[in-house]
C-alpha positions as CSV (number, residue, x, y, z in Angstrom):
1,M,148.6,39.6,18.2
2,S,149.9,42.6,16.2
3,D,147.3,44.7,14.4
4,K,149.2,44.2,11.3
5,V,148.5,40.5,11.3
6,K,145.6,39.7,8.9
7,N,143.2,36.9,9.9
8,M,142.7,34.1,7.5
9,I,140.3,31.1,7.6
10,S,140.5,28.0,5.4
11,L,136.7,27.4,5.1
12,E,135.3,24.0,4.6
13,L,132.1,24.3,2.6
14,P,129.8,21.3,1.7
15,H,131.5,19.3,-1.1
16,L,131.9,15.9,-2.6
17,F,134.3,14.1,-4.8
18,F,133.7,12.7,-8.3
19,R,135.2,11.0,-11.3
20,R,134.1,11.6,-14.9
21,L,135.3,10.4,-18.2
22,A,137.7,12.6,-20.2
23,S,136.0,11.8,-23.5
24,P,133.5,13.5,-25.8
25,E,130.5,12.5,-23.5
26,F,132.4,13.5,-20.3
27,K,130.0,11.2,-18.4
28,Y,130.2,11.1,-14.6
29,I,131.2,7.6,-13.5
30,S,131.3,7.9,-9.7
31,F,130.4,10.2,-6.8
32,D,130.8,9.8,-3.0
33,N,128.0,9.1,-0.6
34,T,127.1,12.7,-0.1
35,I,125.7,13.2,-3.6
36,E,122.2,12.4,-2.6
37,T,122.3,15.0,0.3
38,V,123.5,17.6,-2.3
39,T,121.0,16.9,-5.1
40,G,118.1,14.9,-3.5
41,Y,118.5,12.2,-6.1
42,P,119.8,8.7,-5.4
43,L,123.3,7.9,-6.7
44,P,122.3,5.2,-9.2
45,M,120.0,7.6,-11.1
46,L,122.8,10.3,-11.3
47,L,125.1,7.7,-12.9
48,N,122.6,6.8,-15.7
49,H,123.9,6.6,-19.2
50,S,121.0,8.8,-20.3
51,A,118.8,11.4,-18.7
52,P,117.9,11.8,-15.9
53,N,121.5,11.9,-14.7
54,Y,123.9,14.5,-13.2
55,L,124.5,16.1,-16.5
56,S,120.8,16.6,-17.1
57,I,120.3,18.5,-13.8
58,I,122.9,21.1,-14.8
59,H,121.1,24.4,-15.7
60,I,120.4,24.3,-19.4
61,D,122.0,27.7,-20.0
62,E,125.3,26.6,-18.4
63,A,125.6,23.0,-19.5
64,E,127.5,23.7,-22.7
65,A,130.0,26.0,-20.9
66,V,130.7,23.2,-18.4
67,L,131.4,20.7,-21.1
68,N,133.6,23.1,-22.9
69,A,135.7,23.7,-19.8
70,V,136.3,20.0,-19.3
71,A,137.0,19.5,-23.0
72,E,139.6,22.2,-23.1
73,A,141.3,20.9,-19.9
74,S,141.3,17.3,-21.2
75,L,143.3,18.6,-24.3
76,R,145.7,20.4,-22.1
77,K,145.9,17.8,-19.4
78,S,145.6,20.6,-16.9
79,S,143.2,21.2,-14.1
80,Y,139.9,23.0,-14.7
81,F,137.4,25.0,-12.7
82,T,133.8,25.8,-13.7
83,Q,130.9,27.3,-12.0
84,Y,127.2,26.4,-12.7
85,R,123.8,25.7,-11.2
86,I,122.1,22.5,-10.7
87,E,118.3,21.9,-10.3
88,I,117.9,19.7,-7.2
89,K,114.9,17.3,-6.6
90,N,112.8,19.9,-4.9
91,G,113.0,22.2,-7.9
92,L,115.4,24.8,-6.4
93,F,118.8,25.6,-7.8
94,R,122.1,25.3,-6.1
95,N,125.3,27.0,-7.0
96,I,128.2,24.6,-7.7
97,I,132.0,25.1,-8.3
98,E,133.4,22.0,-10.0
99,S,137.3,21.5,-10.0
100,G,139.0,18.7,-12.0
101,T,142.3,18.2,-10.1
102,R,143.8,15.1,-11.7
103,C,143.5,13.4,-15.1
104,F,144.7,9.8,-15.2
105,E,144.1,6.4,-16.8
106,D,142.0,4.1,-14.8
107,E,142.2,0.3,-14.4
108,E,140.0,-0.1,-17.5
109,G,142.3,2.0,-19.6
110,R,139.9,5.0,-19.7
111,L,141.1,8.5,-19.3
112,V,139.4,9.9,-16.3
113,W,139.1,13.1,-14.4
114,E,139.0,13.1,-10.6
115,G,138.0,16.2,-8.7
116,M,135.7,18.0,-6.2
117,I,132.2,19.6,-6.4
118,L,131.8,22.5,-4.0
119,V,128.3,23.5,-2.9
120,L,127.9,27.3,-2.7
121,E,124.5,27.6,-1.0
122,D,123.1,31.1,-0.5
123,K,123.7,30.9,3.3
124,Y,127.3,29.9,2.8
125,K,127.8,32.5,0.0
126,N,126.6,35.2,2.2
127,L,128.9,34.0,5.1
128,F,131.8,33.6,2.6
129,E,131.5,37.1,1.2
130,N,130.5,39.1,4.1
131,V,132.7,38.1,7.1
132,P,135.4,40.7,7.8
133,V,138.3,38.1,7.5
134,G,140.0,36.5,4.6
135,L,138.5,33.1,3.6
136,Y,139.7,30.7,1.1
137,V,139.0,27.1,0.0
138,T,141.7,24.6,-1.3
139,S,141.3,21.2,-2.8
140,S,143.1,18.1,-1.3
141,M,145.9,18.8,-3.8
142,E,146.5,22.3,-2.4
143,Q,144.9,24.1,-5.3
144,I,143.0,27.3,-4.7
145,V,139.2,26.6,-5.4
146,D,137.7,29.9,-4.1
147,M,138.4,33.0,-2.0
148,N,136.3,35.9,-0.6
149,S,136.4,39.5,-1.4
150,Q,138.3,40.3,1.8
151,L,141.1,38.0,0.9
152,M,141.2,39.4,-2.6
153,N,141.7,42.8,-1.3
154,I,144.4,41.7,1.2
155,I,146.6,40.2,-1.5
156,G,145.6,42.5,-4.3
157,I,143.7,40.3,-6.6
158,E,141.0,41.8,-9.0
159,K,139.7,38.6,-10.5
160,K,139.5,35.4,-8.5
161,E,139.5,33.3,-11.7
162,E,143.1,34.3,-12.2
163,F,144.1,32.4,-9.0
164,R,141.7,29.4,-9.2
165,G,143.8,26.2,-9.8
166,R,147.0,27.8,-8.5
167,D,149.0,26.2,-5.7
168,I,148.3,27.9,-2.4
169,L,152.0,27.5,-1.6
170,N,152.7,30.3,-4.1
171,L,151.3,32.8,-1.6
172,Y,153.7,31.9,1.2
173,V,157.0,33.6,1.6
174,N,158.4,30.6,3.4
175,P,157.2,27.2,2.2
176,E,158.0,25.8,5.6
177,D,155.0,27.7,7.0
178,R,152.7,25.8,4.8
179,I,154.4,22.6,5.7
180,E,153.8,23.4,9.4
181,W,150.2,24.2,8.5
182,Q,149.9,20.7,6.9
183,K,151.5,19.0,9.9
184,Q,149.1,20.6,12.4
185,L,146.1,19.7,10.2
186,E,147.0,16.1,9.8
187,A,148.0,15.8,13.5
188,S,144.7,17.3,15.1
189,G,142.3,18.0,12.2
190,S,142.5,21.7,12.7
191,V,144.8,24.7,12.6
192,Q,144.5,27.5,15.1
193,Y,146.1,30.9,15.0
194,L,149.1,29.8,12.9
195,E,151.1,32.9,12.0
196,S,152.9,32.9,8.7
197,K,154.1,35.3,6.1
198,W,152.4,35.7,2.7
199,R,153.3,37.8,-0.3
200,S,150.7,39.9,-2.1
201,V,150.4,40.3,-5.8
202,D,152.5,43.5,-5.8
203,G,155.3,41.8,-3.9
204,K,154.6,43.2,-0.4
205,E,155.1,40.8,2.5
206,L,152.3,40.5,5.2
207,W,151.8,38.5,8.3
208,V,148.6,36.4,8.5
209,S,147.1,34.3,11.2
210,E,145.4,31.1,9.9
211,N,142.7,28.9,11.2
212,A,141.5,25.7,9.3
213,N,139.5,22.6,9.8
214,L,139.9,19.2,8.1
215,M,136.8,17.4,6.9
216,E,137.0,13.9,5.4
217,Y,134.6,12.3,2.9
218,D,134.0,8.9,1.4
219,E,135.9,7.9,-1.7
220,P,133.9,8.2,-4.9
221,R,131.9,5.0,-5.8
222,A,130.1,3.8,-8.8
């Protein structure tokens, strides 16, 4: 492999899927089965109409900002990304990135957000930021959820928030490379040393070698 090839890893961090109402209360109406592992609380409790529920375990200093992010996205009908802490059952806090990827009308005629909650525990945050290769996380809809400092330096990004929600395909010089990436992931559940050409923010082309793993989760349930 050439020294000019940059190593990239698509990292799968602990995450779960959710649905929440796109209404003034923005209530969560379903999570997948991993929610109890993440929070320590049973699923029925987190879906209560009143506290205690998932909204009530969001850090008090950040709860309003979360609701504002969802409200603005609901008006625009565009995806949203928000970062906050939750207080889990043992009293500790966990760092969360929540991404709303699709807004639609459900079978009951309600406007609903569907998306992913990504768990950024300290041990994963340290790994994510300190490994000497570019790491990134995408949603199932190919949107960029997060990237580490190494990848930001490689492609010339100063603020990762500017790229959250963008289609990962925009970084590829040849869209066929991403299609091949998807084929390998779907066929074997992983991608190993797939070389492709990316474009940095300043327009420079660079070769990267990508590795990825696919992890599947249960569908959200009420």
